[in-house]
C-alpha positions, 0 to 999 in steps of 0.5 A, a space after each residue: 348169299 345177298 348179304 355176303 356179297 353186299 359185306 364183300 361188295 362194301 368199301 369206298 368207290 362205290 357209293 355212287 353205284 350201289 345207292 341205286 338200291 340203298 337209298 330206296 325204300 326197304 320194300 315195295 310195299 310204300 305205306 301199306 300195313 298189310 302183310 307183305 305177300 310172297 312176290 314183294 318178299 322175293 322182289 326185295 330179295 331179287 333187288 337187294 341181290 342185284 345190288 350187291 352184285 352192282 357193288 361187287 362189280 363195281 368195287 371188283 374195277 377199283 382194285 388196283 392192279 399191284 394189289 392184284 399182283 401181291 395176292 391175286 384174286 379168285 371169282 366171277 369178273 365185272 361183267 359177269 357180275 353184272 349181267 347177274 345183277 341185271 337178271 335179278 334186276 329184271 325179276 324184280 320189276 316184274 314182280 313190283 313194277 311200279 317199284 322205283 327201286 328195281 328201276 334203279 337196281 337195273 340202272 345200276 347193272 346197265 352201268 356196269 354192262 357199259 350200256 350207258 344209255 340203258 342205264 339212263 333211261 331206267 334212272 329216269 324210269 325210276 325217278 318217274 316213279 320216285 322223284 325223290 330216289 337218291 340213288 337212281 339221282 345219284 346213279 343216273 349223274 353218275 351214268 351220264 358222267 361215263 357217257 360224256 353227256 345225255 345219251 338220249 338227248 341227242 342221235 350221237 356225239 363227237 368223239 374227241 378223235 374228230 377234233 384231232 383230226 381236223 374239221 368235219 365237213 357238214 352233213 350233207 342234205 341227203 336222204 333219211 337212209 343216207 344219214 342212217 349209215 353216216 359215220 358219227 366221227 366224219 358225218 359221211 357215208 361209211 367207208 370200210 365200216 368196222 363194227 365195236 364189240 358194242 355194235 356201233 359202226 365207224 369208218 376204219 380210218 376214223 376209228 384208227 384215228 380214235 385209237 390213235 388220239 387215246 394212245 397220245 400221252 396227255 390226251 385228254 388229261 384233266 377233261 372229266 368223262 374223255 376217256 382218256 388212256 384207253 380206247 372207247 367206243 366213240 358212241 356209247 363209251 364202253 371199253 374195247 380193245 381193237 387193233 387200230 387201222 388193222 380192224 377187220 371190215 365188216 364185209 356184209 355192211 360194205 356190201 349192203 352200203 355200195 349196192 343201196 349207194 353205189 355212187 356214194 360209195 364210188 365217190 368215198 373210195 376215191 377221196 380216199 384214194 385221193 388223200 392217200 396219195 397225196 399224204 406224206 410217208 411219214 404220216 402214214 403212222 406207225 409202219 409195218 411189223 415183220 409180217 408186213 402188217 400195219 403196227 397202228 397209228 400214232 407215235 407216242 414216245 417211247 418213255 413217259 416224262 417223269 413229270 407228266 400228271 395223273 390220267 383222268 380215267 373213267 371209273 364207274 362211279 364217275 372219273 377218279 384219278 389214276 396215277 400212271 406208273 414211269 416204267 424203268 429207262 427203256 434200252 435203246 436200239 433196234 428198229 423202231 416200228 411204231 406205236 399202236 392203240 393201248 394194249 392191256 397187259 397180263 402181268 405174269 412173265 416173260 414171253 417171247 416172240 413164236 412161242 406157244 403158252 397155255 393159260 388158265 385165266 381165273 382172276 376177275 380182271 383178266 376174266 374182264 381182260 379176256 372178254 374184252 379182247 376176244 371181242 376185239 383184237 384178240 391180243 394182248 401184252 405178256 409182262 412183268 414186273 421190272 426188277 429192283 435195282 438202283 434206279 428203279 426201287 418201285 416194286 410195282 413197276 413194269 419192265 420197260 419190254 413187253 410182248 404182243 401175245 395173240 389168242 389162239 384158242 379161248 375155251 369159257 369154263 363154266 365157272 366163268 374161267 377161260 383156257 387160253 392158248 397164246 402165242 407171242 408175236 412182236 415186242 414192244 417197249 412199254 410207254 405209259 401204263 396206267 389202269 383200266 378196270 383193275 388191270 393194266 394198259 400201256 402205249 406200245 412202242 414196237 421194235 425189232 432188232 437192229 439191221 446189220 450195220 453191213 453187207 459183211 455183217 449181213 453175210 456173217 450173221 447168216 452164217 450164224 444162223 445156218 449153223 445155229 439151225 444144223 445144230 438145233 434140228 439135231 439138238 431137237 431130233 436126240 431129244 425127241 429120240 430119249 423123249 420116245 425111248 422113255 415114253 415121256 410125252 411131257 418132253 414133246 409138249 415142251 418141244 411144241 411150245 416153241 412153235 414151227 420153225 420160222 422161214 429160211 432168211 429170218 435169223 431174228 426169228 430163228 434165235 427166237 425159236 432157239 431160245 424157246 427150246 434150248 434152256 437158258 435158265 433165268 431171268 428171259 427180259 434181257 434176252 426178250 430186250 436185246 436187239 442184236 441177232 448176231 450176238 444172240 445167236 452167237 450165245 446159242 451157238 456156244 449153248 448147243 456146242 456145249 450141249 450132249 446127248 440129252 438121254 445120258 443125264 436125264 431131259 434138259 429141255 427148259 
């Protein structure tokens, strides 16, 4: 099996990771001419298998998204493979504790798990056992580059977001316990602490600034190791997908800080309140979605400049150039709700706001995406490829409008797949798009329908909404009755995909609820891009009037 995995993992872009075992002596026996013991043979086997798992994990991260979209891949995700590599490397270390290759294989596994400090320590252990181990030396350089510097030579590192936010205050001459409770970005006591999936804690506002800095087009371009273009932990540089300023506060940690440092916590609260009161309204960032939630920080432009240079993206074997995918021209109009942190994209079909969908996640890159968003925001973007036009002939271009969806239920399967139930939340325009570990990521610009231009138009839209709502409810009642008469439960399942009817008075949400109910046929991407609520309702009113009794000519739902 190790041989098959090694062959599958072969190819360019993995040399610095796989070299951790490939350049090592073939056995842990050295020059001993005696027959190998069973323990030594087992150590060789599991170390080789660990190296193969690590190389395959790295290889999967380097496969372009367009390749997977043209032909779906099946198999375990990179993190699962890295975990298997770590188990085998630990077994090899237990069987041959003085063998440098086992320590190097452990370092390669830690690197794929994005535990760069542990990887650095393991590679140093390997070099201590064998200073000439080429694989360990290459792996050490890759781990240090991925972490943006040695993780063992400093208690913490300052992120690029700290510089973007302004000069940080110098650490106060506080006691050691207070130093341990400081945010490494602002060097002050943690306020509204947020704990990332990798276990590090930051002020919520500081972490939102870090996400804003990553979301800015061109942020960190040309600076190797900066992690530009994707949200990474400012401490350990592991990839994460959080909700920016809406990240939940660690309640227990906040209570412990308030109890242990009451005066300092009160002072921080006063500082934050004063800063919020003095900041201009426009500097508050992204605005709000229709539910009143902040859409996130920063405000990148809706479309990246065609001449924007390639991003410097942190690959697992170092830093690699990843050319952005420029989207087609973005349709104008609508109410701008602001930008937000980079959003990972699931490229499949168009999902409308309020629509429910069940997904079977089997591709390695999307398994990795689900793992990351489930430990963070639980949200990703549902997108589709743009149709070819005389203006846009790129077969791999993303449609300029996508929908942010939220994972309502996630069921991990024994074979590593995920069963998801998701619901569409809000639409966004795709700005700059790039790739991280095999899946696409984009800078979002959230939007909603344009408000009615006059009180008369608002009244006309409300009248249309009332007519559409009445006809839609009557149509749903007829469909349910016809389905019950035939005993067809599939029709009811399809109706459930539309979700619950929105609250009265929200004409835009009502129009999308009806769009999820009534069969429209054809490409739904233009429907998601449209920003005229009245026009959408007018078409739906005509469609509902044309629909007859569904039981007469078979089911006509979707």
